[in-house]
C-alpha positions as CSV (number, residue, x, y, z in Angstrom):
1,M,-2.3,-9.0,6.3
2,Q,-1.8,-12.9,4.5
3,G,-0.8,-12.9,1.1
4,T,-4.1,-13.3,-1.2
5,T,-5.3,-15.7,-3.5
6,A,-5.6,-13.9,-7.3
7,A,-8.6,-14.5,-9.0
8,F,-8.5,-15.9,-12.3
9,D,-10.6,-18.2,-14.2
10,V,-7.7,-20.5,-16.3
11,A,-10.2,-22.8,-17.7
12,A,-12.2,-19.9,-19.3
13,Y,-8.5,-19.2,-21.3
14,C,-6.8,-22.9,-21.1
15,G,-9.6,-25.4,-21.0
16,A,-10.6,-27.2,-17.7
17,A,-8.0,-29.6,-17.8
18,S,-5.2,-27.1,-18.1
19,A,-6.6,-25.5,-14.8
20,L,-5.7,-28.4,-12.4
21,L,-2.0,-28.1,-13.6
22,I,-1.5,-24.4,-12.8
23,P,-1.0,-23.4,-8.6
24,P,-2.7,-19.8,-7.3
25,I,-0.8,-17.3,-7.5
26,M,0.1,-16.0,-3.6
27,I,0.7,-12.2,-3.7
28,Q,3.7,-11.2,-0.6
29,P,2.0,-8.2,1.3
30,P,4.0,-5.0,0.9
31,E,7.5,-4.9,3.2
32,I,7.0,-2.7,6.8
33,L,9.9,-0.9,7.9
34,R,9.7,0.9,11.3
35,V,12.2,3.9,11.5
36,S,12.7,6.7,14.0
37,K,12.7,9.6,11.6
38,T,10.0,11.1,9.8
39,R,12.1,11.9,6.6
40,V,12.9,8.5,4.9
41,S,14.3,7.5,1.3
42,C,13.9,4.5,-0.2
43,D,15.5,3.3,-3.7
44,G,13.8,-0.3,-3.1
45,S,16.8,-2.0,-2.6
46,G,16.5,-4.8,0.2
47,D,17.5,-8.0,-0.8
48,I,18.6,-7.2,-4.0
49,P,21.2,-4.6,-4.8
50,A,20.2,-0.8,-5.5
51,A,20.5,-0.4,-9.3
52,L,17.9,-3.4,-9.7
53,G,15.4,-1.1,-7.1
54,H,13.5,2.0,-8.5
55,P,15.2,5.9,-8.4
56,R,15.5,7.2,-4.6
57,V,12.7,9.2,-3.3
58,F,12.8,10.9,0.0
59,L,9.0,10.2,1.9
60,E,7.6,12.1,4.6
61,I,6.0,11.0,7.3
62,D,3.1,13.1,8.2
63,E,0.2,13.3,11.0
64,H,-0.6,9.5,9.9
65,G,2.2,7.4,11.2
66,Y,3.6,6.3,8.3
67,V,4.5,6.7,4.2
68,D,4.1,4.4,1.7
69,C,6.3,4.4,-1.6
70,G,4.7,5.1,-4.7
71,Y,6.9,2.3,-6.5
72,C,7.3,-0.5,-4.2
73,D,4.5,0.1,-1.7
74,R,7.1,-0.7,1.5
75,R,5.2,1.0,4.3
76,F,7.7,3.2,6.9
77,V,6.2,3.6,10.1
78,L,7.0,6.2,12.6
79,M,8.3,4.2,15.9
80,G,6.1,4.9,18.8
81,G,3.5,7.6,16.6
82,V,-0.1,7.0,16.4
83,A,0.7,4.3,13.6
84,D,2.7,1.9,15.8
85,T,0.4,-0.8,15.8
86,A,-0.4,-4.2,15.6
87,D,-2.7,-3.4,12.3
88,I,-0.5,-1.3,10.0
89,G,-1.0,-3.7,7.5
90,D,-5.0,-3.1,7.5
91,K,-4.7,0.8,7.1
92,P,-4.9,2.8,3.6
93,D,-1.9,3.9,1.5
94,I,-0.7,6.8,2.5
95,A,1.7,8.1,0.0
96,S,3.7,11.1,0.5
97,G,2.2,14.2,0.6
98,A,-1.2,13.1,0.3
99,S,-3.8,13.6,3.0
100,L,-7.5,11.9,3.8
């Protein structure tokens, strides 16, 4: 999954000349982590100190083989599970405890 460009009509708000100066916004896809256990924790840290993340939450991977953090959208995929495939980024969000 590649970053997407946000659609925003800058010209309508700033005038046509200003629209040429503002580059499109690139949104990065959420981080995907492969894990070996069905119970994981997430505090939003990674490249940043834990104090700048979010409250630590504990997530349970169910029969779908993955779970998404409700705070930071980080996706945890069970290694060798049913969702451990190349197209994991295209699957719908699964919050802990939710079911389809």
